[in-house]
VEXVEXGU-21193 format. One line per field, with one value per atom (N, C-alpha, C): residue number from 0; residue in one letter; x, y, z. Coordinates in pm, whole numbers. Example, Ala and Ser with C-alpha at 12.3 -4.5 7.8 and 13.67 -1.06 7.14 Angstrom:
<nodes>
marba = [0 | 0 | 0 | 1 | 1 | 1]
doba = [a | a | a | s | s | s]
xx = [1319 | 1230 | 1320 | 1285 | 1367 | 1290]
yy = [-569 | -450 | -330 | -225 | -106 | 3]
zz = [780 | 780 | 780 | 708 | 714 | 787]
</nodes>
This chain:
<nodes>
marba = [0 | 0 | 0 | 1 | 1 | 1 | 2 | 2 | 2 | 3 | 3 | 3 | 4 | 4 | 4 | 5 | 5 | 5 | 6 | 6 | 6 | 7 | 7 | 7 | 8 | 8 | 8 | 9 | 9 | 9 | 10 | 10 | 10 | 11 | 11 | 11 | 12 | 12 | 12 | 13 | 13 | 13 | 14 | 14 | 14 | 15 | 15 | 15 | 16 | 16 | 16 | 17 | 17 | 17 | 18 | 18 | 18 | 19 | 19 | 19 | 20 | 20 | 20 | 21 | 21 | 21 | 22 | 22 | 22 | 23 | 23 | 23 | 24 | 24 | 24 | 25 | 25 | 25 | 26 | 26 | 26 | 27 | 27 | 27 | 28 | 28 | 28 | 29 | 29 | 29 | 30 | 30 | 30 | 31 | 31 | 31 | 32 | 32 | 32 | 33 | 33 | 33 | 34 | 34 | 34 | 35 | 35 | 35 | 36 | 36 | 36 | 37 | 37 | 37 | 38 | 38 | 38 | 39 | 39 | 39 | 40 | 40 | 40 | 41 | 41 | 41 | 42 | 42 | 42 | 43 | 43 | 43 | 44 | 44 | 44 | 45 | 45 | 45 | 46 | 46 | 46 | 47 | 47 | 47 | 48 | 48 | 48 | 49 | 49 | 49 | 50 | 50 | 50 | 51 | 51 | 51 | 52 | 52 | 52 | 53 | 53 | 53 | 54 | 54 | 54 | 55 | 55 | 55 | 56 | 56 | 56 | 57 | 57 | 57 | 58 | 58 | 58 | 59 | 59 | 59 | 60 | 60 | 60 | 61 | 61 | 61 | 62 | 62 | 62 | 63 | 63 | 63 | 64 | 64 | 64 | 65 | 65 | 65 | 66 | 66 | 66 | 67 | 67 | 67 | 68 | 68 | 68 | 69 | 69 | 69 | 70 | 70 | 70 | 71 | 71 | 71 | 72 | 72 | 72 | 73 | 73 | 73 | 74 | 74 | 74 | 75 | 75 | 75 | 76 | 76 | 76 | 77 | 77 | 77 | 78 | 78 | 78 | 79 | 79 | 79 | 80 | 80 | 80 | 81 | 81 | 81 | 82 | 82 | 82 | 83 | 83 | 83 | 84 | 84 | 84 | 85 | 85 | 85 | 86 | 86 | 86 | 87 | 87 | 87 | 88 | 88 | 88 | 89 | 89 | 89 | 90 | 90 | 90 | 91 | 91 | 91 | 92 | 92 | 92 | 93 | 93 | 93 | 94 | 94 | 94 | 95 | 95 | 95 | 96 | 96 | 96 | 97 | 97 | 97 | 98 | 98 | 98 | 99 | 99 | 99 | 100 | 100 | 100 | 101 | 101 | 101 | 102 | 102 | 102 | 103 | 103 | 103 | 104 | 104 | 104 | 105 | 105 | 105 | 106 | 106 | 106 | 107 | 107 | 107 | 108 | 108 | 108 | 109 | 109 | 109 | 110 | 110 | 110 | 111 | 111 | 111 | 112 | 112 | 112 | 113 | 113 | 113 | 114 | 114 | 114 | 115 | 115 | 115 | 116 | 116 | 116 | 117 | 117 | 117 | 118 | 118 | 118 | 119 | 119 | 119 | 120 | 120 | 120 | 121 | 121 | 121 | 122 | 122 | 122 | 123 | 123 | 123 | 124 | 124 | 124 | 125 | 125 | 125 | 126 | 126 | 126 | 127 | 127 | 127 | 128 | 128 | 128 | 129 | 129 | 129 | 130 | 130 | 130 | 131 | 131 | 131 | 132 | 132 | 132 | 133 | 133 | 133 | 134 | 134 | 134 | 135 | 135 | 135 | 136 | 136 | 136 | 137 | 137 | 137 | 138 | 138 | 138 | 139 | 139 | 139 | 140 | 140 | 140 | 141 | 141 | 141 | 142 | 142 | 142 | 143 | 143 | 143 | 144 | 144 | 144 | 145 | 145 | 145 | 146 | 146 | 146 | 147 | 147 | 147 | 148 | 148 | 148 | 149 | 149 | 149 | 150 | 150 | 150 | 151 | 151 | 151 | 152 | 152 | 152 | 153 | 153 | 153 | 154 | 154 | 154]
doba = [x | x | x | x | x | x | x | x | x | x | x | x | x | x | x | x | x | x | x | x | x | x | x | x | x | x | x | x | x | x | x | x | x | x | x | x | x | x | x | x | x | x | x | x | x | x | x | x | x | x | x | x | x | x | x | x | x | x | x | x | x | x | x | x | x | x | x | x | x | x | x | x | x | x | x | x | x | x | x | x | x | x | x | x | x | x | x | x | x | x | x | x | x | x | x | x | x | x | x | x | x | x | x | x | x | x | x | x | x | x | x | x | x | x | x | x | x | x | x | x | x | x | x | x | x | x | x | x | x | x | x | x | x | x | x | x | x | x | x | x | x | x | x | x | x | x | x | x | x | x | x | x | x | x | x | x | x | x | x | x | x | x | x | x | x | x | x | x | x | x | x | x | x | x | x | x | x | x | x | x | x | x | x | x | x | x | x | x | x | x | x | x | x | x | x | x | x | x | x | x | x | x | x | x | x | x | x | x | x | x | x | x | x | x | x | x | x | x | x | x | x | x | x | x | x | x | x | x | x | x | x | x | x | x | x | x | x | x | x | x | x | x | x | x | x | x | x | x | x | x | x | x | x | x | x | x | x | x | x | x | x | x | x | x | x | x | x | x | x | x | x | x | x | x | x | x | x | x | x | x | x | x | x | x | x | x | x | x | x | x | x | x | x | x | x | x | x | x | x | x | x | x | x | x | x | x | x | x | x | x | x | x | x | x | x | x | x | x | x | x | x | x | x | x | x | x | x | x | x | x | x | x | x | x | x | x | x | x | x | x | x | x | x | x | x | x | x | x | x | x | x | x | x | x | x | x | x | x | x | x | x | x | x | x | x | x | x | x | x | x | x | x | x | x | x | x | x | x | x | x | x | x | x | x | x | x | x | x | x | x | x | x | x | x | x | x | x | x | x | x | x | x | x | x | x | x | x | x | x | x | x | x | x | x | x | x | x | x | x | x | x | x | x | x | x | x | x | x | x | x | x | x | x | x | x | x | x | x | x | x | x | x | x | x | x | x | x | x | x | x | x | x | x | x | x | x | x | x | x | x | x | x | x | x | x]
xx = [-630 | -520 | -449 | -437 | -372 | -220 | -147 | -2 | 47 | 136 | 195 | 346 | 420 | 566 | 606 | 542 | 576 | 554 | 443 | 414 | 513 | 545 | 640 | 779 | 821 | 952 | 960 | 852 | 848 | 856 | 784 | 789 | 933 | 1006 | 1146 | 1229 | 1209 | 1288 | 1273 | 1152 | 1126 | 1134 | 1099 | 1093 | 1207 | 1267 | 1380 | 1491 | 1549 | 1644 | 1768 | 1812 | 1930 | 1902 | 1783 | 1747 | 1736 | 1673 | 1656 | 1791 | 1878 | 2010 | 2096 | 2072 | 2146 | 2097 | 1984 | 1932 | 1826 | 1775 | 1670 | 1541 | 1476 | 1352 | 1251 | 1124 | 1015 | 983 | 973 | 945 | 804 | 756 | 625 | 562 | 428 | 354 | 216 | 178 | 39 | 7 | -105 | -148 | -62 | 13 | 92 | 242 | 282 | 423 | 470 | 595 | 656 | 799 | 840 | 973 | 1042 | 1166 | 1248 | 1379 | 1449 | 1580 | 1678 | 1805 | 1912 | 2027 | 2085 | 2195 | 2326 | 2430 | 2562 | 2610 | 2640 | 2692 | 2799 | 2868 | 2971 | 2915 | 2797 | 2738 | 2700 | 2677 | 2630 | 2729 | 2852 | 2947 | 3024 | 3079 | 3170 | 3314 | 3415 | 3553 | 3588 | 3500 | 3527 | 3454 | 3405 | 3339 | 3213 | 3133 | 3000 | 2906 | 2778 | 2679 | 2695 | 2705 | 2719 | 2601 | 2627 | 2524 | 2404 | 2427 | 2317 | 2224 | 2279 | 2196 | 2110 | 2167 | 2089 | 1977 | 2007 | 1905 | 1793 | 1829 | 1725 | 1631 | 1689 | 1606 | 1519 | 1576 | 1500 | 1388 | 1419 | 1319 | 1204 | 1235 | 1130 | 1035 | 1088 | 1002 | 906 | 941 | 849 | 760 | 820 | 748 | 637 | 656 | 551 | 428 | 448 | 333 | 257 | 331 | 267 | 190 | 255 | 191 | 63 | 72 | -40 | -161 | -137 | -249 | -305 | -221 | -271 | -359 | -313 | -388 | -525 | -535 | -662 | -764 | -720 | -812 | -881 | -825 | -874 | -868 | -788 | -766 | -634 | -621 | -495 | -411 | -314 | -228 | -83 | -5 | 137 | 215 | 329 | 417 | 560 | 636 | 773 | 854 | 975 | 1067 | 1123 | 1100 | 1145 | 1277 | 1306 | 1426 | 1461 | 1588 | 1637 | 1745 | 1737 | 1843 | 1881 | 2010 | 2054 | 2161 | 2158 | 2258 | 2308 | 2439 | 2499 | 2584 | 2543 | 2605 | 2689 | 2680 | 2754 | 2776 | 2885 | 2913 | 2799 | 2747 | 2633 | 2682 | 2681 | 2719 | 2609 | 2608 | 2501 | 2373 | 2260 | 2130 | 2083 | 2045 | 1995 | 1846 | 1768 | 1622 | 1582 | 1511 | 1463 | 1313 | 1272 | 1132 | 1082 | 966 | 897 | 760 | 722 | 593 | 506 | 523 | 457 | 337 | 269 | 154 | 44 | 25 | -78 | -47 | 81 | 119 | 75 | 84 | 41 | -110 | -184 | -330 | -370 | -303 | -333 | -303 | -191 | -154 | -252 | -294 | -390 | -522 | -565 | -688 | -678 | -565 | -545 | -543 | -476 | -470 | -606 | -683 | -820 | -907 | -890 | -971 | -938 | -808 | -766 | -735 | -705 | -663 | -520 | -452 | -314 | -215 | -92 | 14 | 50 | 85 | 119 | 256 | 340 | 468 | 465 | 534 | 541 | 666 | 718 | 840 | 806 | 880 | 868 | 1008 | 1016 | 1144 | 1153 | 1271 | 1300 | 1427 | 1421 | 1534 | 1589 | 1720 | 1786 | 1861 | 1833 | 1899 | 1964 | 2075 | 2141 | 2077 | 2133 | 2071 | 2074 | 2158 | 2160 | 2061 | 1997 | 1902 | 1964 | 2091 | 2160 | 2133 | 2106 | 2078 | 2207 | 2200 | 2315 | 2293 | 2166 | 2137 | 1992 | 1970 | 1835 | 1820 | 1707 | 1680 | 1546 | 1542 | 1418 | 1394 | 1272 | 1234 | 1118 | 1134 | 1025 | 950 | 827 | 743 | 651 | 625 | 530 | 423 | 297 | 187 | 96 | 30 | -56 | -159 | -282 | -384 | -344 | -355 | -327 | -441 | -404 | -505 | -564 | -693 | -756 | -706 | -682 | -632 | -742 | -703 | -797 | -808 | -930 | -951 | -923]
yy = [7866 | 7779 | 7836 | 7757 | 7798 | 7787 | 7887 | 7882 | 7789 | 7698 | 7604 | 7605 | 7555 | 7549 | 7471 | 7360 | 7283 | 7362 | 7433 | 7512 | 7628 | 7693 | 7804 | 7753 | 7639 | 7585 | 7546 | 7495 | 7467 | 7597 | 7700 | 7833 | 7884 | 7865 | 7910 | 7845 | 7715 | 7643 | 7703 | 7748 | 7797 | 7949 | 8023 | 8169 | 8242 | 8177 | 8236 | 8131 | 8089 | 7978 | 8008 | 8131 | 8162 | 8128 | 8162 | 8129 | 7977 | 7911 | 7765 | 7695 | 7731 | 7666 | 7696 | 7811 | 7847 | 7772 | 7704 | 7625 | 7693 | 7807 | 7877 | 7796 | 7769 | 7693 | 7752 | 7748 | 7787 | 7667 | 7688 | 7579 | 7586 | 7704 | 7716 | 7849 | 7846 | 7966 | 7962 | 8072 | 8091 | 8238 | 8283 | 8420 | 8530 | 8501 | 8605 | 8579 | 8456 | 8418 | 8334 | 8358 | 8279 | 8246 | 8121 | 8074 | 8015 | 8058 | 8003 | 7955 | 7870 | 7823 | 7825 | 7828 | 7808 | 7742 | 7640 | 7566 | 7603 | 7625 | 7656 | 7540 | 7573 | 7475 | 7544 | 7465 | 7520 | 7624 | 7599 | 7686 | 7825 | 7838 | 7966 | 8031 | 7983 | 8036 | 8156 | 8231 | 8341 | 8291 | 8372 | 8326 | 8296 | 8334 | 8315 | 8193 | 8108 | 7982 | 8001 | 8097 | 8115 | 8152 | 8162 | 8191 | 8336 | 8352 | 8483 | 8572 | 8699 | 8790 | 8798 | 8793 | 8803 | 8682 | 8566 | 8446 | 8461 | 8517 | 8544 | 8643 | 8744 | 8843 | 8778 | 8683 | 8613 | 8535 | 8464 | 8385 | 8475 | 8587 | 8682 | 8746 | 8787 | 8850 | 8755 | 8627 | 8528 | 8519 | 8525 | 8514 | 8632 | 8746 | 8860 | 8859 | 8833 | 8840 | 8738 | 8619 | 8517 | 8561 | 8628 | 8681 | 8784 | 8869 | 8969 | 8899 | 8805 | 8730 | 8661 | 8593 | 8518 | 8608 | 8720 | 8808 | 8880 | 8913 | 8971 | 8869 | 8744 | 8638 | 8618 | 8632 | 8614 | 8722 | 8837 | 8947 | 8935 | 8862 | 8854 | 8989 | 9082 | 9211 | 9207 | 9294 | 9309 | 9411 | 9361 | 9446 | 9415 | 9519 | 9500 | 9506 | 9440 | 9442 | 9460 | 9536 | 9567 | 9597 | 9543 | 9583 | 9719 | 9816 | 9953 | 9984 | 9910 | 9939 | 9815 | 9804 | 9691 | 9741 | 9693 | 9719 | 9586 | 9562 | 9437 | 9460 | 9375 | 9379 | 9236 | 9216 | 9084 | 9082 | 9001 | 9008 | 8888 | 8780 | 8658 | 8579 | 8506 | 8421 | 8320 | 8310 | 8223 | 8089 | 7989 | 7853 | 7759 | 7639 | 7545 | 7587 | 7556 | 7594 | 7721 | 7820 | 7947 | 7953 | 7987 | 7997 | 8143 | 8189 | 8328 | 8328 | 8414 | 8421 | 8564 | 8579 | 8708 | 8688 | 8776 | 8766 | 8890 | 8949 | 9075 | 9062 | 8948 | 8929 | 9033 | 9079 | 9179 | 9311 | 9344 | 9467 | 9462 | 9344 | 9328 | 9349 | 9287 | 9302 | 9448 | 9518 | 9660 | 9743 | 9713 | 9787 | 9760 | 9634 | 9601 | 9672 | 9674 | 9743 | 9891 | 9951 | 10094 | 10123 | 10039 | 10065 | 10040 | 9947 | 9927 | 10048 | 10103 | 10217 | 10345 | 10370 | 10497 | 10488 | 10368 | 10354 | 10398 | 10441 | 10489 | 10376 | 10395 | 10302 | 10316 | 10207 | 10205 | 10142 | 10200 | 10138 | 10100 | 9991 | 9943 | 9858 | 9853 | 9778 | 9645 | 9542 | 9409 | 9364 | 9288 | 9244 | 9092 | 9042 | 8899 | 8879 | 8789 | 8762 | 8624 | 8617 | 8490 | 8439 | 8313 | 8252 | 8121 | 8090 | 7963 | 7853 | 7734 | 7620 | 7635 | 7724 | 7747 | 7855 | 7918 | 8025 | 8162 | 8171 | 8300 | 8373 | 8503 | 8584 | 8603 | 8571 | 8593 | 8713 | 8740 | 8858 | 8899 | 9028 | 9085 | 9171 | 9153 | 9229 | 9299 | 9423 | 9497 | 9525 | 9499 | 9523 | 9622 | 9726 | 9819 | 9772 | 9727 | 9680 | 9792 | 9798 | 9892 | 9811 | 9833 | 9769 | 9876 | 9842 | 9939 | 9864 | 9915 | 9860 | 9888 | 9789 | 9811 | 9894 | 9988 | 10071 | 9994 | 10012 | 9949 | 10018 | 9935 | 9991 | 10070 | 10183 | 10266 | 10214 | 10213 | 10164 | 10270]
zz = [8180 | 8215 | 8339 | 8441 | 8565 | 8550 | 8600 | 8597 | 8708 | 8673 | 8769 | 8750 | 8848 | 8830 | 8704 | 8676 | 8557 | 8428 | 8420 | 8300 | 8285 | 8395 | 8389 | 8353 | 8407 | 8373 | 8226 | 8169 | 8025 | 7946 | 7993 | 7932 | 7929 | 8040 | 8045 | 7936 | 7915 | 7816 | 7677 | 7643 | 7508 | 7494 | 7598 | 7588 | 7660 | 7759 | 7833 | 7846 | 7734 | 7741 | 7825 | 7833 | 7916 | 8063 | 8111 | 8249 | 8266 | 8170 | 8178 | 8180 | 8086 | 8078 | 8200 | 8263 | 8384 | 8507 | 8494 | 8605 | 8690 | 8645 | 8719 | 8706 | 8819 | 8818 | 8917 | 8877 | 8967 | 9054 | 9184 | 9278 | 9336 | 9368 | 9431 | 9396 | 9386 | 9348 | 9409 | 9476 | 9518 | 9498 | 9545 | 9519 | 9576 | 9681 | 9745 | 9742 | 9714 | 9729 | 9610 | 9571 | 9464 | 9504 | 9478 | 9513 | 9391 | 9367 | 9260 | 9320 | 9246 | 9290 | 9175 | 9210 | 9115 | 9192 | 9131 | 9194 | 9126 | 9206 | 9152 | 9066 | 8940 | 8844 | 8758 | 8681 | 8593 | 8498 | 8444 | 8341 | 8394 | 8526 | 8579 | 8677 | 8677 | 8774 | 8723 | 8815 | 8785 | 8809 | 8784 | 8805 | 8951 | 9043 | 9186 | 9243 | 9154 | 9189 | 9273 | 9231 | 9289 | 9175 | 9206 | 9102 | 9055 | 8924 | 8862 | 8901 | 8926 | 8975 | 8881 | 8750 | 8655 | 8663 | 8693 | 8711 | 8836 | 8941 | 9061 | 9030 | 8951 | 8914 | 8832 | 8744 | 8666 | 8758 | 8853 | 8945 | 9031 | 9076 | 9158 | 9077 | 8953 | 8867 | 8838 | 8817 | 8791 | 8910 | 9032 | 9150 | 9162 | 9107 | 9108 | 8984 | 8869 | 8743 | 8729 | 8784 | 8775 | 8854 | 8966 | 9041 | 8958 | 8888 | 8802 | 8690 | 8622 | 8514 | 8561 | 8675 | 8728 | 8754 | 8820 | 8854 | 8732 | 8635 | 8511 | 8439 | 8432 | 8365 | 8428 | 8558 | 8629 | 8594 | 8542 | 8514 | 8380 | 8286 | 8148 | 8078 | 8130 | 8066 | 7991 | 7893 | 7820 | 7896 | 7972 | 8053 | 8017 | 7989 | 7961 | 8092 | 8093 | 8210 | 8164 | 8243 | 8207 | 8333 | 8339 | 8446 | 8410 | 8495 | 8470 | 8541 | 8648 | 8726 | 8807 | 8842 | 8923 | 9017 | 9142 | 9239 | 9301 | 9317 | 9376 | 9480 | 9583 | 9688 | 9707 | 9694 | 9705 | 9831 | 9929 | 10061 | 10098 | 10018 | 10050 | 9923 | 9916 | 9801 | 9783 | 9661 | 9633 | 9581 | 9668 | 9629 | 9676 | 9621 | 9655 | 9586 | 9650 | 9596 | 9665 | 9584 | 9636 | 9607 | 9709 | 9697 | 9707 | 9603 | 9599 | 9628 | 9719 | 9758 | 9749 | 9686 | 9681 | 9744 | 9835 | 9904 | 9878 | 9760 | 9728 | 9636 | 9639 | 9552 | 9572 | 9695 | 9721 | 9653 | 9641 | 9571 | 9424 | 9364 | 9225 | 9215 | 9305 | 9304 | 9321 | 9410 | 9432 | 9306 | 9241 | 9119 | 9005 | 8991 | 8886 | 8912 | 9036 | 9072 | 9038 | 9066 | 9039 | 8889 | 8812 | 8668 | 8602 | 8655 | 8604 | 8635 | 8754 | 8797 | 8720 | 8701 | 8641 | 8492 | 8445 | 8305 | 8280 | 8385 | 8376 | 8407 | 8359 | 8394 | 8542 | 8603 | 8746 | 8762 | 8848 | 8883 | 9030 | 9060 | 9199 | 9214 | 9335 | 9365 | 9430 | 9391 | 9451 | 9492 | 9601 | 9655 | 9650 | 9615 | 9619 | 9700 | 9797 | 9884 | 9854 | 9828 | 9799 | 9921 | 9959 | 10075 | 10035 | 10102 | 10079 | 10163 | 10160 | 10230 | 10382 | 10435 | 10579 | 10622 | 10524 | 10553 | 10555 | 10524 | 10524 | 10392 | 10402 | 10283 | 10203 | 10072 | 9985 | 9893 | 9859 | 9777 | 9792 | 9772 | 9776 | 9652 | 9583 | 9461 | 9473 | 9425 | 9414 | 9266 | 9222 | 9084 | 9081 | 9000 | 8978 | 8853 | 8874 | 8764 | 8719 | 8589 | 8532 | 8461 | 8498 | 8428 | 8370 | 8260 | 8194 | 8111 | 8110 | 8022 | 7877 | 7792 | 7650 | 7592 | 7506 | 7441 | 7323 | 7302 | 7187 | 7061 | 6958 | 6832 | 6763 | 6704 | 6632 | 6488 | 6433 | 6296 | 6194]
</nodes>
């Protein structure tokens, strides 16, 4: 089954309801790039009438995590994935629709190749940049992902 924006958005509704209710949506996905959006609404605002930082982090994380999920799914291997670390920089009030883009798909492919080769867990950083409708950066997030081959259970 190929991952598509519609399938991921349905997944959000059932498995990540906080992100879904906050308005986080996947817009585009290919092998190297993933784009998500979130629109400023009452449900996701902070007291300063902009998008709450945690909602921005959810949208940014989705843009990186879907690339990891997609490439793991393509391998047919049992690989675990986990966010090990997060760094965020908020540079402008987030109002209107914010678009988060991650272009680090190749980093995922390289990490999967390495973990297949060595059998060891691999960590790598991915970046998601959030821009408003004028193209101005409102926030930048870096996520340290950890992937590892699942060990076969002993009988």
